MIKOL-9964 format. One line per 5 residues: their letters; for each residue y negated, z, x negated of C-alpha. Coordinates in Angstrom, 1 decimal, padded with zeros to 4 digits, always signed. Example, Ala and Ser with C-alpha at 12.3 -4.5 7.8 and 13.67 -1.06 7.14 Angstrom:
AS> +004.5 +007.8 -012.3; +001.1 +007.1 -013.7
This chain:
MADYT> -045.8 +005.3 -012.0; -045.8 +009.3 -012.2; -046.5 +010.5 -015.6; -043.3 +013.1 -016.3; -044.9 +013.8 -019.8
RPDVW> -047.8 +016.0 -018.2; -047.4 +019.5 -017.2; -047.7 +020.1 -013.2; -048.5 +023.0 -011.7; -045.0 +024.0 -011.5
ALQAQ> -044.5 +023.6 -015.4; -047.2 +025.6 -015.9; -046.4 +028.2 -014.0; -043.2 +028.2 -015.5; -044.8 +028.8 -019.1
REGYP> -046.7 +031.5 -017.9; -043.9 +033.5 -016.5; -042.1 +032.8 -019.5; -039.5 +029.6 -019.0; -039.1 +026.5 -020.8
ARSIY> -039.2 +024.5 -017.8; -040.1 +024.1 -014.6; -036.6 +023.6 -013.5; -036.2 +027.5 -013.1; -038.0 +027.4 -009.3
KLKEI> -035.4 +024.9 -008.1; -032.3 +027.6 -009.3; -034.7 +030.1 -007.8; -035.0 +028.3 -004.3; -031.3 +027.7 -004.5
DEKFR> -030.2 +031.3 -005.0; -032.3 +032.7 -002.5; -031.3 +030.1 +000.4; -027.7 +030.5 -000.6; -027.1 +033.7 -002.8
LLKPS> -025.3 +032.2 -005.4; -025.8 +034.8 -007.8; -024.8 +037.6 -005.5; -020.8 +038.2 -007.0; -018.4 +037.9 -003.8
ALSRG> -015.7 +040.4 -003.2; -013.2 +038.1 -005.1; -015.6 +037.9 -008.3; -015.6 +041.6 -008.7; -012.0 +042.1 -008.6
LPQAN> -012.1 +039.5 -012.1; -012.0 +041.0 -015.2; -015.6 +039.9 -015.8; -017.8 +037.8 -013.1; -018.3 +034.8 -015.3
ILDMG> -020.5 +032.0 -014.8; -020.9 +028.6 -016.2; -024.3 +027.0 -016.9; -024.0 +023.0 -017.6; -026.6 +021.0 -018.8
AAPGS> -028.2 +024.0 -019.9; -031.1 +023.1 -022.2; -033.9 +024.3 -022.5; -032.7 +027.5 -021.0; -034.4 +027.6 -018.0
WSLYI> -031.2 +028.8 -015.6; -029.7 +030.5 -018.3; -032.9 +032.9 -019.0; -033.0 +033.6 -015.1; -029.7 +034.5 -014.7
LRNTA> -029.6 +036.5 -018.1; -033.3 +038.3 -016.9; -031.9 +038.9 -012.9; -028.1 +039.8 -013.4; -025.6 +041.9 -015.5
LSLTA> -023.2 +038.9 -015.3; -021.9 +037.1 -018.1; -022.8 +033.7 -018.9; -021.4 +030.4 -020.8; -023.9 +027.8 -021.2
VDISP> -023.3 +024.3 -022.1; -025.3 +021.8 -023.6; -025.2 +018.9 -026.2; -029.2 +019.6 -026.8; -030.7 +023.3 -028.3
LSRQF> -031.7 +026.3 -026.3; -035.4 +026.9 -026.6; -035.8 +030.0 -028.4; -039.7 +030.5 -027.4; -039.2 +032.5 -024.2
DQGLF> -035.3 +034.4 -024.7; -036.7 +037.4 -026.5; -033.2 +038.0 -027.7; -031.6 +037.7 -024.7; -029.5 +034.5 -026.0
DDKKR> -028.6 +036.8 -029.0; -026.2 +038.7 -026.7; -023.4 +038.0 -027.7; -021.1 +040.2 -025.1; -023.0 +038.8 -021.8
FTFIQ> -023.9 +035.1 -023.1; -022.2 +032.4 -025.2; -023.7 +028.8 -025.8; -021.8 +025.7 -026.6; -023.6 +023.0 -028.1
ADMTS> -021.5 +020.2 -027.2; -021.3 +017.2 -025.0; -019.6 +018.4 -021.4; -017.8 +015.0 -020.7; -015.7 +015.4 -024.1
TETKT> -012.2 +016.3 -023.6; -012.5 +019.2 -026.4; -015.3 +020.7 -024.6; -013.7 +020.4 -021.1; -010.5 +022.5 -023.3
LIKER> -012.8 +025.0 -024.2; -014.6 +025.7 -021.2; -010.7 +026.1 -019.3; -009.9 +028.7 -021.8; -012.8 +031.0 -020.8
RPFFL> -012.1 +030.6 -016.8; -012.1 +031.8 -014.2; -015.7 +031.7 -013.1; -017.2 +032.8 -010.2; -020.2 +030.4 -010.3
VLSDA> -020.4 +027.1 -011.9; -024.0 +025.4 -012.1; -024.8 +022.1 -013.4; -028.6 +021.1 -013.9; -027.2 +018.3 -016.0
APVTT> -029.3 +014.5 -016.0; -029.0 +011.7 -018.2; -031.7 +010.1 -020.5; -033.7 +008.2 -018.0; -034.1 +004.4 -018.2
GNRLI> -036.4 +003.6 -015.2; -033.9 +001.7 -013.9; -032.8 +003.9 -010.3; -029.1 +001.7 -010.4; -028.6 +002.7 -014.2
DTTRS> -030.0 +006.0 -014.3; -028.5 +007.3 -010.7; -025.0 +005.7 -011.7; -025.5 +007.8 -015.3; -026.1 +011.0 -013.2
LVLAE> -023.5 +010.4 -010.8; -021.1 +010.7 -014.0; -022.5 +013.7 -015.0; -022.1 +015.2 -011.3; -018.3 +014.0 -011.1
TALEY> -017.9 +016.0 -014.7; -019.2 +018.7 -013.3; -017.2 +019.1 -010.1; -014.4 +018.2 -012.3; -015.2 +021.2 -014.2
AANVL> -015.4 +023.5 -011.1; -012.0 +022.3 -009.3; -010.2 +023.4 -013.1; -012.3 +026.4 -013.8; -013.7 +028.4 -010.2
AKGGR> -011.8 +030.9 -008.9; -010.7 +030.7 -005.3; -013.5 +031.5 -003.1; -016.3 +030.6 -006.1; -019.6 +028.7 -005.8
FAVKV> -021.0 +025.6 -007.3; -024.3 +023.6 -007.3; -025.2 +020.2 -009.1; -027.7 +018.0 -009.6; -027.8 +014.4 -008.7
FQSGD> -029.8 +011.3 -008.2; -029.2 +010.3 -005.0; -027.9 +006.7 -004.7; -025.5 +005.2 -002.0; -022.3 +006.4 -004.0
SNKLL> -023.5 +010.1 -004.2; -022.3 +010.3 -000.5; -018.9 +009.9 -001.9; -019.6 +013.0 -004.4; -020.9 +015.4 -001.4
RRLKA> -017.4 +014.2 +000.5; -015.4 +015.6 -002.2; -017.2 +018.5 -002.1; -016.6 +019.1 +001.5; -012.6 +018.7 +000.6
TFDKA> -013.0 +021.3 -002.0; -015.2 +023.9 -000.7; -015.5 +025.8 +002.7; -019.0 +024.8 +003.1; -020.5 +021.5 +001.4
VSFKP> -024.4 +020.6 +001.9; -027.0 +018.9 +000.7; -030.3 +020.6 -000.7; -033.7 +019.5 -002.2; -036.1 +022.7 -003.3
KSCRR> -039.6 +022.2 -002.9; -039.8 +022.3 -006.7; -038.6 +019.0 -006.9; -041.2 +016.5 -007.9; -042.2 +014.8 -004.8
ESFET> -041.5 +011.4 -006.0; -038.0 +012.2 -007.5; -034.8 +010.6 -005.9; -032.9 +014.2 -007.5; -031.3 +016.4 -005.2
YYIGI> -028.6 +019.3 -005.1; -025.5 +019.4 -003.7; -024.4 +023.1 -003.0; -020.4 +024.1 -002.3; -019.5 +027.6 -000.9
GKK> -016.2 +029.1 -001.0; -013.7 +027.1 -002.9; -010.4 +026.2 -001.3
């Protein structure tokens, strides 16, 4: 069994480059391939080019966005963000809002709807794993379905979406729902995912 408590080459590189987790490289690969962070013509017409980052803790994806764009960002997680590497970026109230709350709660959904529209919704949310693949994939699918619900309700027309999911027989149903919601929907597994991991990412481009 893999020992996830020991930092691998990606985790060590993340710390050297000032990020709290190896997940930074997953977003970097996804962004380089699908150009998610490049505002579309439609999003440039919005009052603000907003991004929603769900399951944000410990904060690597939020830091990547704040460091590499001038866009405004709303992040949500039930756990706090790490302040080890942000160098004050998380204190920039003009660009960044962090909501520490359960993303599946009705209250959080209502709060996020008040901040729409967004041109990009991201979710790297994952359940607390048990080692039981059936339980873990089921819990992951619930989070991914919640993320898609957010995307359906708060994304502007033409917007983009990326969500992590633990692969299972039922996860293909979620991909089919993405294909019904977006002009293009694909599955993509970044090289920085652990080799033995059954996680992957579903990408939606061009909300209908």
